[in-house]
Structure formats: structure tokens, C-alpha cells
C-alpha positions in Angstrom: 8.3 -27.7 14.3 4.5 -27.0 14.7 5.3 -23.8 16.8 7.9 -22.6 14.4 5.3 -22.8 11.3 2.7 -21.1 13.5 5.4 -18.4 14.4 5.9 -17.9 10.6 2.4 -17.8 9.7 1.8 -15.0 12.5 5.0 -13.2 11.4 3.9 -13.1 7.5 0.4 -12.2 8.6 1.1 -9.3 10.7 3.8 -8.4 7.6 0.9 -8.2 5.1 -1.4 -6.4 7.6 0.9 -4.0 8.1 1.7 -3.7 4.2 -2.1 -3.4 3.5 -1.9 -0.9 5.9 0.5 1.2 4.2 -0.8 0.6 0.8 -4.1 1.9 1.8 -3.1 4.6 3.3 -1.2 5.7 0.2 -3.8 5.2 -2.0 -6.2 7.4 0.2 -3.7 10.2 0.5 -2.9 10.3 -3.3 -6.8 10.7 -4.0 -7.0 13.4 -1.1 -3.6 14.9 -1.4 -4.5 18.3 -2.9 -7.1 18.5 -0.1 -4.6 17.2 2.6 -2.1 19.7 1.6 -4.2 22.5 2.9 -5.3 21.0 6.2 -3.2 23.6 7.7 -5.4 26.0 7.6 -8.0 23.7 9.9 -4.8 23.1 11.9 -4.4 26.8 12.4 -8.1 27.2 13.9 -9.4 27.2 17.1 -8.9 23.8 19.0 -12.2 22.4 18.0 -10.8 22.5 14.6 -7.6 21.3 15.7 -9.1 18.2 16.9 -11.3 17.5 13.8 -8.1 17.9 11.6 -5.8 15.3 14.1 -9.1 13.0 14.0 -9.3 13.1 10.2 -6.0 12.9 9.0 -5.3 10.1 11.5 -8.5 8.1 10.0 -7.0 8.8 6.6 -3.3 7.7 6.8 -4.2 4.9 9.4 -1.6 6.0 11.7 -1.5 8.5 14.6 2.2 8.2 15.0 2.5 9.2 11.5 0.3 12.4 12.7 2.0 13.0 15.4 5.5 13.0 14.0 4.2 15.4 11.5 2.7 17.7 14.4 6.1 17.4 16.0 8.0 18.3 12.6 5.0 21.2 12.1 6.0 22.9 15.4 9.5 22.5 14.7 9.3 24.7 11.7 7.1 27.1 13.2 3.7 26.0 11.3 1.9 25.4 14.4 2.0 26.7 18.1 2.2 24.5 21.0 -1.1 24.8 21.9 -2.5 24.3 18.3 -0.4 21.1 18.3 -2.3 19.8 21.6 -5.9 19.6 20.0 -4.6 17.8 16.6 -2.8 15.4 19.1 -6.1 14.9 21.1 -8.2 14.2 17.6 -5.0 11.9 16.7 -5.8 9.8 19.5 -9.3 9.4 18.4 -8.7 8.8 14.9 -6.7 5.6 15.5 -9.5 4.1 16.7 -11.1 3.8 13.2 -8.6 1.1 12.5 -10.0 -1.0 15.6 -13.7 -0.4 14.3 -12.6 -1.3 10.6 -11.1 -5.0 11.9 -13.8 -5.1 14.4 -16.8 -4.8 11.9 -15.2 -6.6 8.7 -12.8 -8.9 10.0 -14.7 -10.9 12.3 -18.2 -10.6 11.3 -17.7 -11.5 7.5 -15.6 -14.4 6.1 -12.4 -12.5 5.5 -11.2 -14.3 2.7 -14.6 -13.6 0.5 -14.1 -9.9 0.7 -10.2 -9.9 0.9 -8.7 -12.0 -2.4 -11.3 -10.3 -4.9 -10.4 -6.8 -3.5 -6.7 -8.0 -4.3 -7.4 -9.2 -7.7 -9.7 -5.9 -8.6 -7.5 -3.6 -6.9 -4.4 -4.7 -8.6 -6.0 -4.6 -11.9 -7.3 -1.1 -11.4 -4.1 -0.2 -10.7 -2.4 -1.6 -13.9 -4.8 0.0 -16.1 -3.9 3.8 -17.2 -6.8 5.9 -15.9 -7.8 8.4 -13.5 -8.9 5.9 -10.9 -5.7 4.2 -10.5 -5.2 5.5 -6.9 -8.6 4.1 -6.0 -7.1 0.5 -7.2 -4.3 1.1 -4.8 -6.6 1.6 -2.2 -8.8 -1.1 -2.7 -5.5 -3.4 -3.1 -4.4 -2.4 0.2 -7.8 -3.0 2.1 -7.6 -6.9 0.7 -4.0 -7.2 1.5 -4.8 -5.9 5.1 -7.7 -8.5 5.2 -5.2 -11.2 3.8 -2.9 -10.8 6.4 -5.7 -10.7 9.2 -7.0 -13.9 7.7 -3.5 -15.4 8.4 -3.5 -14.1 11.9 -7.1 -15.8 12.6 -6.2 -19.1 11.3 -2.9 -19.1 13.3 -3.9 -18.2 16.5 -6.0 -21.4 17.0 -2.6 -23.4 17.1 -1.5 -21.6 19.7 -5.1 -21.3 21.9 -5.0 -24.6 24.1 -1.0 -23.5 25.1 -1.4 -20.0 25.6 -4.9 -20.2 27.1 -3.2 -22.2 30.0 0.0 -19.5 30.0 -2.4 -16.5 30.0 -4.7 -18.1 32.6 -2.0 -18.2 34.9 -0.9 -14.2 34.4 -4.5 -13.3 34.5 -5.8 -14.1 38.1 -3.4 -12.0 39.7 -6.1 -8.9 40.4 -4.6 -5.7 39.6 -1.0 -6.8 39.1 -2.6 -8.7 36.2 -4.1 -5.6 34.6 -0.2 -4.1 35.1 1.1 -6.9 33.6 -1.6 -6.7 30.3 -0.4 -2.9 30.1 3.0 -3.6 30.0 2.6 -6.2 27.4 0.6 -4.2 25.0 3.1 -1.1 25.8 6.1 -3.6 24.7 4.0 -5.3 21.7 3.6 -1.7 20.2 7.0 -0.6 21.3 8.1 -3.9 18.8 5.6 -3.9 15.8 6.1 0.3 15.7 2.0 0.4 15.1 -0.9 0.9 18.0 -3.1 -0.2 14.8 -1.5 -3.3 14.3 -1.1 -4.3 17.8 -4.8 -3.4 18.4 -5.8 -5.5 15.7 -3.5 -8.6 17.1 -5.1 -8.2 20.4 -8.4 -8.0 19.0 -7.4 -11.5 17.0 -6.7 -12.9 20.4 -9.5 -11.7 22.3 -11.7 -13.1 19.6 -9.9 -16.7 19.7 -10.9 -16.3 23.4 -7.1 -16.4 24.1 -7.2 -13.7 26.7 -10.0 -12.3 28.7 -12.2 -8.8 28.2 -10.4 -7.3 30.9 -6.8 -8.4 30.2 -7.4 -7.4 26.4 -8.8 -3.8 27.7 -5.2 -3.2 29.9 -3.0 -4.4 26.6 -4.9 -1.7 24.2 -4.3 0.8 27.0 -0.9 -0.4 27.0 -0.7 0.3 23.6 -2.0 3.5 24.2 1.4 4.4 26.0 3.6 2.8 23.3 2.7 4.6 20.4 4.1 7.8 21.7 7.7 6.5 21.0 7.6 8.1 17.2 6.8 11.4 18.7 9.8 11.1 21.3 12.2 10.0 18.5 11.1 12.9 16.3 12.0 15.7 18.8 15.6 14.2 19.1 17.8 17.1 18.1 14.9 19.5 17.3 14.0 22.7 18.5 12.4 23.3 22.0 8.7 23.6 20.9 9.0 20.4 18.9 10.3 18.5 22.1 7.3 20.5 23.9 4.8 18.9 21.4 6.2 15.6 21.7 6.0 15.6 25.5 2.4 16.7 24.9 1.6 13.6 23.5 3.4 11.3 26.0 1.8 13.0 28.8 -1.5 12.9 27.4 -1.2 9.4 26.8 0.2 8.1 29.8 -1.9 10.3 31.9 -5.1 9.0 30.1 -3.9 5.4 30.6 -3.1 5.9 34.6 -6.8 7.4 35.2 -8.1 4.4 32.8 -6.4 1.9 34.7 -7.4 3.4 38.1 -11.2 3.4 36.9 -10.8 0.2 34.8 -14.1 -1.2 35.9 -16.5 1.5 35.7 -15.1 2.0 32.4 -15.8 -1.5 31.3 -19.0 -1.2 32.8 -19.7 2.1 30.5 -18.3 0.6 27.2 -20.7 -2.7 28.1 -23.5 -0.1 28.6 -22.9 1.3 25.4 -22.6 -1.4 23.1 -25.2 -4.0 22.1 -24.6 -7.8 22.8 -22.3 -9.5 25.4 -18.5 -8.8 25.7 -17.8 -12.5 24.9 -17.4 -14.8 22.1 -18.1 -13.0 18.7 -19.0 -9.5 20.4 -16.0 -8.9 22.4 -14.1 -7.3 19.2 -16.8 -4.7 18.9 -16.9 -3.8 22.8 -12.9 -3.3 22.6 -13.2 -1.1 19.8 -15.9 0.7 21.7 -13.4 0.8 24.6 -10.5 2.0 22.4 -12.9 4.9 21.3 -14.8 5.6 24.6 -11.3 6.0 26.4 -9.5 8.5 24.0 -12.9 10.5 23.5 -13.0 10.9 27.5 -9.6 11.8 27.7 -9.7 14.6 24.9 -12.7 15.7 26.7 -11.0 15.7 30.2 -8.0 17.8 28.8 -9.9 20.0 26.6 -10.7 22.8 28.9 -7.3 23.0 30.0 -5.4 23.2 26.9 -3.5 26.2 27.9 -2.7 25.1 31.4 -1.4 22.2 29.6 0.7 24.0 27.6 2.1 25.9 30.2 3.0 22.9 32.2 4.7 21.7 29.4 6.8 24.4 28.9 7.6 24.8 32.4 9.0 21.2 32.3 10.6 22.2 28.9 12.1 25.5 29.1 13.2 27.1 26.1 17.1 26.8 25.5 19.5 29.6 25.3 21.5 30.6 22.4 24.6 28.2 21.5 26.9 29.5 19.6 28.0 26.4 17.6 30.1 27.9 14.6 32.4 30.3 16.3 33.7 31.9 12.7 30.2 32.5 11.6 28.7 33.2 14.8 25.5 30.9 13.9 24.0 27.7 14.2 24.5 25.8 11.4 21.0 25.3 9.2 19.5 21.8 10.1 15.8 20.6 8.4 15.2 18.3 11.0 12.8 15.8 9.4 12.1 11.9 10.3 12.2 9.7 6.9 9.2 7.8 8.4 7.1 10.6 8.4 7.4 11.2 4.8 6.9 7.6 3.7 3.6 7.8 6.2 2.3 11.2 5.0 4.2 12.3 1.9 1.3 14.7 0.8 1.4 17.0 3.8 5.3 17.1 4.2 4.9 19.3 1.1 3.7 22.2 3.3 6.6 21.7 5.5 8.8 22.2 2.8 7.0 25.0 1.6 7.4 26.7 5.0 11.1 26.1 4.8 11.4 27.6 1.4 9.3 30.7 2.6 12.1 31.0 4.9 14.8 30.6 2.2 13.0 33.7 0.3 13.5 35.7 3.6 17.1 35.3 3.5 17.0 36.3 0.1 15.2 39.0 0.4 16.9 40.1 3.5 20.4 40.2 1.5 18.4 42.4 -1.3 17.6 44.8 1.3 21.5 44.5 2.3 22.1 45.5 -1.2 19.8 49.0 -1.0 21.9 49.3 2.1 25.0 49.3 0.5 24.0 51.6 -2.2 23.0 53.8 0.4 26.6 53.6 2.0 28.2 54.7 -1.1 26.5 58.0 -0.8 28.8 58.3 2.4 31.4 61.0 1.9 33.7 60.0 4.7 35.4 57.2 3.1 36.6 55.5 6.3 32.9 55.2 7.1 32.0 54.0 3.7 34.7 51.2 3.8 33.7 50.2 7.6 30.0 50.2 6.6 30.5 48.6 3.1 32.7 45.6 4.7 30.2 45.0 7.7 27.3 44.7 5.3 29.4 42.2 3.2 30.4 39.6 5.9 26.6 39.5 6.9 25.9 38.8 3.3 28.3 36.2 3.1 26.9 34.7 6.3 23.4 34.4 4.7 24.8 33.0 1.5 26.5 30.3 3.3 22.9 29.8 5.2 21.0 29.7 1.6 23.7 27.1 0.4 23.0 24.8 3.3 19.4 25.2 3.0 19.2 24.5 -0.7 21.1 21.0 0.0 18.8 20.4 3.0 15.7 21.1 1.1 16.4 19.4 -2.2 17.2 16.1 -0.3 13.9 16.3 1.9 12.0 16.7 -1.4 13.8 14.2 -3.5 13.0 11.8 -0.7 9.1 13.2 -0.9 9.3 12.5 -4.5 10.5 9.0 -3.9 7.3 8.5 -2.3 3.8 7.6 -3.6 2.4 11.0 -4.5 -0.3 12.0 -7.2 0.2 13.2 -10.2 -0.5 16.9 -9.2 1.8 16.5 -6.2 4.5 15.1 -8.3 4.5 18.5 -10.1 4.1 20.5 -7.1 7.8 18.7 -5.8 9.2 19.6 -8.9 8.4 23.1 -9.1 9.6 23.7 -5.3 12.9 22.0 -6.7 13.1 24.8 -9.1 12.2 27.6 -6.7 14.7 26.2 -4.2 17.7 26.4 -7.1 16.3 29.7 -8.2 16.5 31.2 -4.5 20.1 30.1 -4.1 21.0 31.5 -7.5 19.4 34.7 -6.1 21.2 34.8 -3.0 24.6 34.3 -4.7 23.7 37.1 -7.6 23.3 39.2 -4.2 26.4 38.6 -2.7 28.1 39.1 -6.3 26.3 42.3 -6.4 27.7 43.2 -3.0 31.1 42.5 -3.8 30.9 44.5 -7.3 30.0 47.4 -5.2 32.9 46.9 -3.0 35.1 46.6 -6.3 33.6 50.0 -7.1 35.0 51.4 -3.8 38.3 49.9 -3.7 39.1 51.1 -7.3 37.7 54.1 -6.8 35.0 53.9 -9.2 32.7 55.8 -7.2 29.1 56.4 -8.5 27.8 60.0 -8.2 25.0 60.5 -5.7 22.3 61.6 -9.0 23.1 58.1 -10.7 22.4 56.4 -7.2 19.2 58.1 -6.8 18.1 57.2 -10.6 18.8 53.7 -9.3 16.7 53.6 -6.7 13.2 53.5 -8.0 14.6 50.3 -10.3 15.9 48.7 -7.1 12.4 49.1 -5.4 10.7 47.3 -8.1 12.8 44.3 -7.7 12.6 44.4 -3.9 8.5 44.7 -4.6 8.8 41.8 -6.5 10.7 39.8 -4.2 8.6 40.5 -1.4 5.6 39.4 -3.4 7.5 36.0 -4.3 8.0 35.5 -0.4 4.4 35.8 0.5 3.3 33.9 -2.3 5.0 30.6 -1.9 2.4 27.9 -1.0 -0.5 30.0 -2.2 -2.3 29.9 -5.3 -2.2 32.2 -8.0 -5.1 34.2 -9.1 -5.5 35.9 -12.5 -4.8 39.4 -10.9 -1.6 38.4 -9.2 -0.4 37.0 -12.4 -1.4 40.2 -14.6 0.8 42.4 -11.5 3.8 40.0 -12.2 3.9 40.8 -15.8 3.6 44.4 -15.1 6.5 44.3 -12.4 8.7 42.6 -15.3 7.6 44.7 -17.7 8.4 47.8 -15.6 11.5 46.5 -14.6 12.9 45.9 -18.6 11.7 49.9 -18.7 13.6 51.0 -15.9 16.9 49.0 -17.3 16.7 50.2 -20.8 16.3 53.7 -19.6 19.3 53.4 -16.9 21.8 52.0 -19.6 20.9 54.4 -22.1 21.5 57.3 -19.6 25.2 55.4 -18.8 26.1 55.2 -22.4 25.3 58.9 -22.7 27.7 59.6 -19.8 30.1 57.9 -21.5 29.9 59.6 -24.8 30.1 63.1 -22.7 33.4 62.0 -21.5 32.6 60.4 -17.8 35.1 57.5 -16.8 34.5 54.5 -18.8 35.5 51.9 -16.2 33.1 53.5 -14.0 30.1 53.5 -16.2 31.0 50.0 -17.1 30.5 48.8 -13.3 27.6 50.8 -13.3 25.9 48.9 -16.3 27.0 45.8 -14.8 25.3 46.6 -11.6 22.0 47.4 -13.8 22.3 44.0 -15.0 22.7 42.1 -11.9 19.8 43.9 -10.4 17.6 43.0 -13.7 18.8 39.4 -13.2 17.3 39.2 -9.6 14.2 40.6 -11.1 14.6 37.5 -13.8 14.9 34.7 -11.0 11.7 36.8 -9.2 9.8 36.3 -12.3 11.0 32.4 -13.0 9.9 31.6 -9.4 6.4 33.3 -10.0 6.0 31.2 -13.1 6.9 28.0 -10.9 4.4 29.3 -8.0 1.6 29.9 -10.7 2.1 26.2 -11.6 1.5 24.7 -8.3 -2.0 23.5 -7.5 
């Protein structure tokens, strides 16, 4: 019964530790959410800012796995290039060492319960009070729960200590085979727990309780460095080639780094001892292990840093670009898939809003291309050859139908993604942003429906022989161009803040579109009074109304974008 009780104490302590880490991470993201959403600007800079970004994001969300999954997702979406992703992954590996330092300095230097329980109480009260610092209460509560869990681990480990020391000692005295065994244990432990930060905390606790030796613990930490690559590999399954390449970057970077560190483990430990005050035994062992974690990842980054481009070339050679696969023979296209990993949303919901904005810009691009084809249809109507005119219209309508189906698929996938984001802890402003993005997605899909409907209207005018005169089509051209300018503007503004000048530009466009609409309707009514074909003129008025509706969608989307901060 003693072992069963100890096992559940350790499992409960580990659960509290992981939950506390998640709560603290959520709170930090809610506090820094607005700034974190703009972190992409740093990622797309040079390799120095990419490394810094990876470090800062991982230090905030307390998970290198979440950062690398996010990077794979961004590469898959085209937000990051493979070369840019390498720097972020390097920084993420350094950022993940922050947890080891927190646990080492706070967890074993002070009496944990003296900090943890008051933090839980204070954090909970701050969360319950409706004030602007509720997010800070979440951080404090998570901090307290994290160290309550660590306290359980620390108090439970001594119960296993005598038997564990005897068992591990028999494994630790086999030379280099023991080092490899320890690496394997660290790797498997991280795969099972699914968190290198949590497995490192367990290793620090075991070392502090003198259950494992300094070199054995060091090898276990290096093994955990390989185990943490699993999430990136899983995130790349079914993704584009670039995302698979980014996942391979993470795997190779960590595996190669661990291999050289194991080869030179003795001099590496000597360097750590030189850089860390105190002995690598007793209470000081946790500080030495935290320093090992940091120095190893920093050195690995320095070794790879000058070779980012050759490294990217190697990965591109190992995973080559896939050839186009015609999965849908009827439409001759690949069905739209918005690949994402739910775990990434749970670990970094604020940052995933950037991913959604990129996809929405792509959706706006689909709407823009469909509207351009409406313009092409109007040009085709000027063709005096009936056969050529009908063939051109048929081809353009088939293309528009294909794009309209893509837009339907995009709305479904993006709505599901944004609703999942909305279900995660977000600050108030980010919640409002998600709500506005859902509005934009709905309007864009309605816009594509309207574009296709306009195409069908023009097709009907040909089949019923209600053809518009060239003079009428030319009068329509400035009106069509105004809406096109509006749509191009909207596409470029998704994910960006509105300025006062841009708001004024939107209002001016809306006003000009309204004036052109009134002018065109007035001319059509005059033509009816003059004896022109009534059905043709009614079709023309309907066309004017449909184009105006597209302008209205642009105006609505602009309003939603203006509310995003």
C-alpha cells in the first residue's frame, strides 16, 4: 500500500504542477495578449530577432512544444519561411530553460509551502473580483498551484529514496552505457508526460533528493531535449511540405545537439561547474542542472547560428516539395483544409489569432479574384461573336463556382477554428477581436455567393438575349472599379489597425459608390421611359444592386476591422 500511496502522491503532484503551469501561462498570455499578437513582426525580421522571439514567447507560455507547434502552423500557413522558423526554434529551446531556473531557485531554496498556499489564496481572490487585474490573479494562482505540485513531488520522493537509490546505482555504474540509458529514460519520460518542463522539474527533484547522480541527471535532461520534439512532428502530419520541413528542423536541431553534448558530456559538465557557484551536489545540484540546460541550448544555438541557410537547404533536400496531387477530379483542385493542432490553441490561443487573420486574408483574396472575374464577364459581354461570348462566360462561371465552393469550405473551417479559440482563455480585447473575425468570415463568404450570383445573372442575360449595350457597360465600368478598389483595400487591412485617414477613405468610397448607383439607376429608368426593353433594363438595375451589395459587404468588413485592436 505504501508504494501505491506514494505513486498517487507523485501523480497528483505532477498533475498540480502541470495544471499550475497551464494556468500561469494562460494568465500571462491574457496580460500580454495584444502585444503577443504582433509578435509575428519580430519573427519575420532577421535571425537575431527570430531567436529573441522564440525565447520570449517560450518563456511566457512556458512550453517550447507549444512554440514549435505554433511555428510549424505558421510555416504551413505561409506566415513564416523555413529559414525564419529555424531562428524561432533555436530561441524556443533557450526559452524552455526558464522553467528549470524558476523551479531551481524558488522551489528548492525557499520553503515552498510558505510561498505556494498564500499565492493560491491571493490569486483566487484576485480572479473572483471583477477588476482589470484579474489576469494577474490568474498568474499568481498558477504560480501557487505549480509550487504546491512541486511540494507534493518533493515530499513524496523520499519515500522511494532507499529503493530508488539502490536500483539507480546499479544502472549508473556502467560507464557510457549508463549515460545512454539515462538519456533514454529522459526521452521516454518526456514523451509520456508530454512536457519537457515538467519532466525536467521531476529530474531536478530526484537530483535534489540524491536519488540520481549529477551526470545521470544531466543525461536525462539531454534526453528530454529529444522527447520534446514529438509535438512538432505530430503537428506536421498532413501539413504542407514547408511545415514538415520546419518540424524536421526542430528534430534535427535537438537530436544533433544532444549527440554532441553526450559525446562531450564530461567537458560540458566541467564548463557548467566553472560557470555555476557552489558544488554540484546537495542543495546546489539543481542550480548546476538548470545552468547545464541553459548552457547546452545556448551553445547548440551558437553552433547552428552561422549555418542557418545551409541547414535550411539540407532540410529542403531531405523533404522535397510534393508534386501537385489532383485529389478532387471533378473540380481539379485540392479540397481546402485548415490544418491546426488543438493543443496549440490551448497553449497559445492569443497567438493563433494571427494564424486566423492570415487565412482570412486568403479568403478575401478568393473573393477579390471572383469579383475580378465578374469584371471579365462584363468584358466578355462586349464580344459580338455569340459563340465566343458564350464559351468565355461558361469558362469563367465554372471557375467562379469552384472558388465559391472553396470559400464555403474556408468559412466552415475558419469558423470552427475561431470558435475553438473563443473557448480558450483570452483577454477581453482578444475575445472581441475573435467576434469581429467571425463577422468578417461570414461577410466574405456571403460576398463570394453574391459574386457567383452576379455571374449567373450575366449568364441569364445572354441566354435570354437581354444583352446590355456597350455604352451601358462602359458607364458601369467606373462603378465596378470603385467596388474593386474597396475589396483590394479590405484584403490588405485584415490583421492591421485602422488609421483615421483610412476610416475617412472608407466613408468616401461608400459615398462615391452610392452616387454612382443612383446615377446608373436614373439612366436605366430613363431608357425604360424611352422605350428600351424593360426586361433588359430590369436586369441592368438588378446588376447595379448586386454590385452595390458587394460594396456594402466591404463597408461592413471595414467596420469590423476598425473594431479589432
